[in-house]
Every structure is written in C-alpha cells, then in structure tokens.
C-alpha positions, -999 to +999 in steps of 0.1 A: -205-505-282-202-469-267-230-459-291-250-490-279-240-476-243-255-444-252-287-456-266-294-476-236-290-449-210-313-427-232-339-452-234-336-455-195-340-420-191-370-421-216-387-448-195-385-425-165-406-400-182-443-398-170-468-405-199-494-382-190-469-353-192-454-366-224-490-368-238-499-331-227-467-322-253-478-343-280-499-314-298-470-289-293-446-312-309-469-324-336-476-287-348-438-278-349-429-312-368-458-304-393-443-267-400-412-278-419-381-257-415-346-266-423-334-263-388-318-280-359-350-270-338-375-288-362-354-321-365-353-320-326-392-314-327-397-345-351-375-367-327-392-354-294-426-363-312-416-398-321-402-404-286-435-393-272-454-418-296-429-442-289-437-444-250-473-443-258-472-474-282-449-492-258-476-486-231-500-498-250-486-528-261-475-534-226-513-530-212-528-550-241-501-580-230-510-576-194-547-580-199-543-611-223-520-626-196-545-620-171-573-636-191-552-666-197-543-670-161-578-663-147-594-694-134-625-701-148-655-708-123-671-741-125-708-742-137-733-739-111-749-772-105-778-780-081-771-803-056-788-837-060-807-835-028-841-849-021-866-839+003-873-866+027-903-865+049-897-875+088 
C-alpha cells in the first residue's frame, strides 16, 4: 500500500503541472531520450518525456469526452414552422 500511496501522491503532483509549460519541455526531453546513454540522467529523461506525453494524452481524452457530453446534452432546436395564419380582410 505504501507504493500505491506514493504513486497517488506523484500523480497528484503531476496533475498540478501546467500543460503549456510541460509542452515547452517536450522537445528537450525527446532529444535527450533519442540520444541513448546508459546513465541515470538518460533514464530520467525518458520518464519525464513519457510523463509529459501522459498529461497531454489525458487532457486530449478529457477534452474529447467533454465535447461529446456537451453534444449529447445540447437541446435540439425545434424546426422552424410557419404559423398557420390567414389574412382576413375587414
């Protein structure tokens, strides 16, 4: 349970990060990841790269689902029907 608690805290911290700030780091960590070195720094770069991608994917899925819900709950406008009025001369 201690391990799960640690992951939960880590996820909470990650969710508090700003996606725009993370996106600005995406290229930097992609480059580091692509330049393999058998070091802890390279391993951390890979983890950071995938954290950034995880936040981006989560936000994409979230936004898609919210739009889907909005479309489903949006009340449809009734079709315009001309009123059945007749011209009466007086």
